[in-house]
N, C-alpha and C positions, 0 to 999 in steps of 0.2 A: 159634272160629278159622276165618277164611275161607281158602280155597285160592287159591294164586297163579294168575294167569291162564295159559292155555296160550300158549307162545310159538312153537310149532311152526309153520311156514308163514307166519311174519311177514315182511313186505316188508323188504328191506334198502335203506338210504338213503332211506327215506320221510321225510314231514315230519309232525309232530305239532302238535295244537292244545294250547296252554297256557293258564292262566288270565289271563296278562298278557303284556306285552312286556319286562318288566324281566328281568335276571338277576342276582340277589343270591345269591351263594353262601353258605349258611348254614353249610356244613361241607364240607371236602374231606379226605380221607384217603389216605395212602400205605399200603395193606394189607400190602405185601411188602417194604417198607423199601428199595426201589431208588432212592428219591429222586424218584419221579415220581407224581403223584396217580392213584389207581385208582377213587375213589368221589366223586361230587359230589352234594350235596344242595342244592337250589336253590329259592328263592322267586321266582316269576315275576310275582306281582301286588302285591308291596309290603306284604302283610299280616303278614309275619314268620313265615308257616308254609310248610312245605316242600310243593311240588306238582310237582316234577320231580326225578328221580332218575337218575344216569347212572353207568354202570360200565364200567371197562376190565378185562374178565375174563381176558384172556390177557397183560396186562402189556406191550402193545406201544406204549403211549401215545396210543392212539385209543379213542374210546367204542365199546363192542360192544353194549351194551344200554341203551335209554332207557325210562323209564316215567314216565307222568303220573298224578297223583291229582287230577283236576279238581274233585272236591267235596270234597277234603281230608277224607275219612272213613277213611283209612288202608288203602284197597284200591285197587290201581292200576287205572285205567280204560282204559288203553292201554299196551301193551308193544310195542316194535319192536326189530328188529335194526339196530343203527347209532346214530348221533348225533342222529336225529330232526330234523335241520335246524338243531340247537341245539348246535353244538360248544362246549365250554368254552373260555374264554380260556386261553392258555398261562400257567402259573404258573412263577416262577423255581424252579430246583431247591432242594430243602430241604438244610439242612446238618445232617448227623448229628454228635452230640456224644457 
């Protein structure tokens, strides 16, 4: 099992390179059931595989951590503090039943 990259000292509000220019959300999740998305798993090159991962770790509605896996080997190639220049599209609130 490989270790996660060290994110200390990462730049805030930087931009990151992705595999492509698309943004196809493969999965989004509301981890704390507040009706807002907290995790986005994205395909940026249209191959159906995730290569961009974004997390709202403090549940304020904004992306706090962005990771990219450029070679899609399961290990993040770059991790930055912030949205990486790729903020997700706002989603309508979910309905709890």
